[in-house]
C-alpha positions in Angstrom: 11.3 6.0 -14.7 11.9 5.8 -11.1 8.6 6.1 -9.0 8.8 7.8 -6.1 7.4 5.7 -3.2 5.5 7.7 0.0 7.1 7.3 3.6 7.1 4.1 5.1 4.6 2.9 7.9 6.5 4.1 10.7 7.3 0.5 12.5 9.6 0.2 15.2 12.8 -1.3 14.5 12.5 -4.9 15.9 8.8 -4.8 13.3 10.8 -3.6 10.7 13.9 -6.4 11.3 11.1 -8.6 11.6 9.6 -8.5 8.3 12.8 -8.0 6.2 13.9 -11.7 7.1 10.4 -12.7 6.9 9.3 -11.6 4.1 11.5 -13.9 1.5 11.4 -16.7 3.5 8.0 -17.8 1.7 9.1 -18.2 -1.5 12.6 -19.5 -0.5 10.7 -22.2 1.3 8.6 -23.5 -2.0 11.8 -23.0 -3.5 13.6 -26.3 -1.3 10.3 -27.9 -1.3 9.9 -27.6 -5.6 14.2 -29.3 -5.1 13.1 -32.1 -3.0 9.7 -32.8 -4.4 9.9 -36.7 -5.0 7.5 -36.4 -8.2 6.3 -34.2 -11.1 3.8 -32.3 -10.6 2.2 -33.9 -14.2 2.4 -37.5 -12.7 -0.7 -39.8 -11.7 -2.1 -40.6 -8.3 -0.4 -43.7 -8.8 2.8 -42.8 -9.8 3.1 -39.9 -7.3 2.1 -42.4 -4.7 4.8 -44.6 -6.0 7.4 -42.0 -5.8 6.4 -41.0 -2.3 6.6 -44.5 -1.1 10.4 -44.7 -2.4 11.4 -41.0 -0.7 9.4 -40.8 2.4 12.1 -38.6 3.9 11.8 -36.1 0.8 8.1 -36.0 1.2 7.8 -35.6 5.0 10.6 -32.3 4.2 8.4 -30.8 1.7 5.2 -31.2 4.2 7.9 -29.4 6.6 8.5 -26.3 4.0 5.0 -26.5 3.3 3.9 -25.6 6.5 6.6 -23.0 6.8 5.4 -21.5 3.5 2.0 -21.3 4.8 3.6 -19.1 7.7 5.3 -16.4 6.1 3.9 -16.1 2.8 0.8 -14.1 4.6 3.4 -11.0 5.8 5.4 -11.6 2.7 2.5 -10.5 0.5 1.4 -7.8 2.8 5.2 -6.2 2.8 5.5 -6.7 -0.9 1.9 -5.6 -1.4 2.3 -2.5 0.3 4.8 -1.4 -1.5 3.5 -1.9 -5.3 0.0 -0.5 -3.8 2.3 3.2 -2.8 4.2 2.9 -6.1 1.0 2.7 -8.5 -2.2 2.4 -6.6 -4.8 0.7 -8.6 -2.0 -1.8 -10.0 -0.7 -2.8 -7.0 -4.0 -3.7 -5.3 -5.2 -5.9 -8.2 -1.7 -8.0 -8.2 -1.4 -7.6 -4.5 -5.4 -9.5 -4.0 -4.9 -11.4 -6.6 -1.6 -13.0 -5.3 -3.2 -12.8 -1.5 -6.0 -14.9 -2.3 -3.7 -17.7 -4.4 -1.2 -18.0 -1.3 -4.3 -18.4 1.0 -5.5 -21.5 -1.4 -2.3 -23.5 -0.5 -3.5 -25.9 2.7 -5.5 -27.3 0.1 -2.6 -27.8 -2.3 -0.4 -29.4 0.8 -3.3 -31.5 1.6 -2.8 -34.2 -1.0 0.6 -34.4 -0.2 0.0 -35.1 3.3 -2.7 -37.9 2.1 0.4 -39.5 0.1 2.7 -39.9 2.8 -0.1 -40.6 5.5 -1.3 -43.3 3.1 2.5 -45.1 2.8 3.4 -44.5 6.7 -0.1 -46.3 7.5 0.9 -49.1 5.3 -2.1 -48.8 3.3 -1.5 -50.6 -0.6 -0.5 -48.1 -2.6 -3.7 -48.7 -5.3 -5.4 -47.6 -2.0 -4.2 -44.8 -1.3 -3.9 -43.3 -5.1 -7.2 -44.4 -5.2 -8.0 -41.6 -1.5 -5.5 -38.9 -3.7 -7.5 -38.9 -6.3 -10.9 -38.7 -5.0 -9.4 -35.6 -2.7 -7.9 -33.7 -5.6 -11.4 -34.0 -8.0 -13.4 -32.2 -5.4 -14.6 -29.0 -6.2 -13.3 -27.6 -3.5 -9.8 -28.7 -4.8 -10.4 -27.5 -8.2 -11.5 -23.9 -7.2 -8.3 -24.0 -5.2 -6.3 -25.5 -8.0 -7.7 -23.0 -10.5 -7.2 -19.7 -8.0 -3.8 -20.7 -7.3 -2.7 -21.4 -11.2 -4.3 -17.9 -12.0 -3.7 -15.7 -8.8 0.0 -16.4 -8.0 1.0 -16.3 -11.6 -0.8 -13.4 -12.3 -0.6 -11.6 -9.1 3.1 -11.6 -9.2 3.4 -10.3 -12.6 1.1 -7.6 -12.1 3.3 -6.7 -8.5 6.6 -6.8 -10.5 4.9 -4.5 -12.9 3.5 -2.3 -9.9 6.8 -2.1 -8.9 9.2 -1.4 -12.0 10.9 2.1 -11.3 10.3 2.0 -7.4 12.8 -1.0 -6.6 16.0 -1.9 -9.6 14.8 -3.3 -12.9 16.4 -6.6 -12.2 14.0 -7.1 -8.8 10.5 -6.3 -10.9 12.1 -8.3 -13.9 12.9 -11.1 -11.0 8.8 -11.0 -9.9 7.2 -10.5 -13.5 9.2 -13.6 -14.4 9.4 -16.1 -12.0 6.0 -17.8 -11.6 5.3 -17.9 -15.7 9.0 -19.8 -15.7 7.6 -21.6 -12.8 4.6 -22.8 -14.6 6.7 -23.8 -17.7 8.9 -26.4 -15.6 6.6 -27.2 -13.3 3.9 -28.3 -16.1 4.5 -27.8 -19.6 8.3 -29.4 -19.4 8.7 -30.5 -15.5 12.3 -29.6 -14.6 13.1 -29.6 -10.6 16.0 -27.7 -10.3 14.9 -25.2 -13.0 11.2 -24.9 -10.9 13.6 -24.0 -7.7 15.7 -21.7 -9.7 12.2 -20.0 -10.5 10.9 -19.6 -7.3 14.5 -17.9 -6.2 13.8 -15.6 -8.4 10.5 -15.0 -6.7 12.5 -14.8 -3.4 15.1 -12.1 -4.6 12.0 -10.1 -5.8 10.6 -9.9 -2.0 14.0 -9.5 -0.6 14.7 -6.2 -3.0 11.0 -5.6 -2.1 11.3 -5.8 1.4 14.7 -3.5 1.4 13.0 -1.2 0.0 9.9 -0.5 1.3 10.8 -1.1 4.6 14.7 0.2 4.9 13.9 4.2 4.9 14.6 5.9 8.0 12.2 8.6 7.3 10.4 9.1 10.6 13.4 9.9 12.8 14.9 12.4 9.8 11.2 13.9 9.8 11.7 14.5 14.1 15.4 16.0 13.3 14.0 18.6 11.1 11.2 19.4 13.2 13.9 20.1 16.0 15.7 22.2 13.8 13.1 24.2 12.7 11.9 25.0 16.5 15.1 25.7 17.8 
């Protein structure tokens, strides 16, 4: 079933191009981050520090990619969420809100990565850095952010994919629906960095196609031409 979308917002061509470019950058940055991450999500703090100490360059790249994701994901969620809301208002709104709040917790999730690298670069004993890392991740704020992240980005993107069904090509909606459950499996249950990055590439595809569908229309100039034709 095809869901007709209302006309898009009358954005200028420059803003339209910017949104089309920026929307997929966030999930693409996380895909690269997951490929480069020198440790597994399930590793104990002492193991994380040992692996970061062995691969400080990769950990530094993880931090830069995390910053890039933080700067671009808010716009990406706005664009994808806006298209989903136009397609199915209630479902799209719930999915967009969940995803927005989940991605808003990313600073708390990147923080331990910065602690790990800072401790290594400062020359602290691995045990001391591991103790700092443990103290940061067990704080109630960090725990709450992690719960919101896990629940929000998985359920939120699944709901966005369902809301977009029929409004974007079926394979793009499917990519959004399966990407984050797949990420959870290969990040937490059976860690595999290659498959994890591929799961985030599915999110990237879903974001890119949704942005193209939602922002690619030139309906405003058409409306002006039609008005001119009626008047003349």
